Residue, then its C-alpha position, 0 to 999 in steps of 0.5 A: x318552503x317551510x322544510x327549507x326554512x327548518x334546514x336554514x342553518x347551513x351557511x348561517x355564519x356567513x349570511x351577513x346583513x339582510x339585503x332585500x328587494x323592497x321597499x323600492x321598485x328597483x330589485x337588488x343585484x344580491x341573491x339570498x345565501x344558499x339554503x336560507x329562506x327570506x320572506x319580504x312582505x308588506x301592505x300598500x294604500x293607493x289613491x289613483x283618480x277616483x279609485x282607492x285600493x289597499x293591498x295586504x301581503x305582498x309576500x315574496x319568498x326568496x330561497x337561496x339555491x346556490x351562492x349565485x342563484x335563488x328561487x322566487x315565489x310571489x304569493x302577492x296580495x289580497x286587494x280591496x279596491x273601490x272605484x266608481x261606487x263599486x268594490x272588488x276584492x280578492x287575491x292577485x295572481x301568483x308569480x314564480x321566477x329565479x334570480x342569478x347573479x352574473x357579476x360581483x361588484x367592484x370595490x367602493x368607488x369602482x365603476x364595476x357594477x354588481x349585475x344580476x338577471x331575474x326571470x319569471x312569470x305570473x300565473x292566472x290564479x287570482x280572483x276574477x277582478x285581478x286575474x290576468x287572462x294569460x301568463x305574463x313573463x318578465x325579465x329584469x337586468x339589475x345593476x348596482x354600484x357602491x359609490x361610498x361607504x354609505x351611498x349606493x346607486x342601483x338601476x333596473x332595465x325590464x321587459x314584460x309581456x302583458x295584456x290589457x284584457x284584449x291585446x297582448x303587448x310588450x312593456x319595457x320599464x326602467x328604474x334608478x334608485x339612490x340609497x343613503x345609509x343614515x346610520x348602521x341600522x337606518x337606510x333611506x332612498x329616493x327613486x324614479x321608475x317608469x313604464x313604456x308600453x309598446x301599444x297604440x293608445x297607451x300612455x307612458x307613466x312615470x313615478x317618484x318615491x322615497x322611503x326608509x328601512x330599519x334593521x332590527x338585526x341582521x335577519x329582520x328589517x322594517x320599511x316604509x315608503x311614499x310615492x306619487x305619479x309624476x305626470x297624470x292626465x285625466x281623472x286625477x293624481x296617483x299616490x301610494x304609501x306602504x309599510x313592510x317587514x322582511x325576515x330571513x331564516 
């Protein structure tokens, strides 16, 4: 990764403004320009029922392989979680994948979306408290529409093969995000996303969140977000907030 970063001058003049896959849940339909490296990172605090958790890192390296594809390596986070008086901490599982852009979008206001597909899998490498017992592959189909010069809509349809520690099952998920450019440097968004596990006894979960981004320059972005679960049964409300930094070389 660092060798690629050192050689990232190729295509620099045509790189354009930074496009990230954070801070919202919805992944973008854009890939990192060829031979460039992009690091997206952050921290999140979560309050879910009687549990409190802080995750630090959220490191996603995106490496441009061609004009239409990228390699993705997620080192994820160091997490500290406190639940029922007990504390667990350690690294989460890493994940490796790729994004391929299938179709470029139309002109502003066109119904033609930009479309990409993301494939990847996590690997059971994390601390015992946060490690999955198996590989957990996932595929995501992304779409994005430029509605006006400052308003865009994007959506993902995803499918993951996950587990609850005992049983493996499929888990579809989906999202819809509306982005509004406040100024040339400041962006904002509101978003819905949900998970729909295909296993008996598991509940669907629905979330809403919003956030802002600030472009320091074409290669550096700061972000912040706040969200909550829309419907919660059992032991209380689920809320989360986070901040992040993204850098391209």
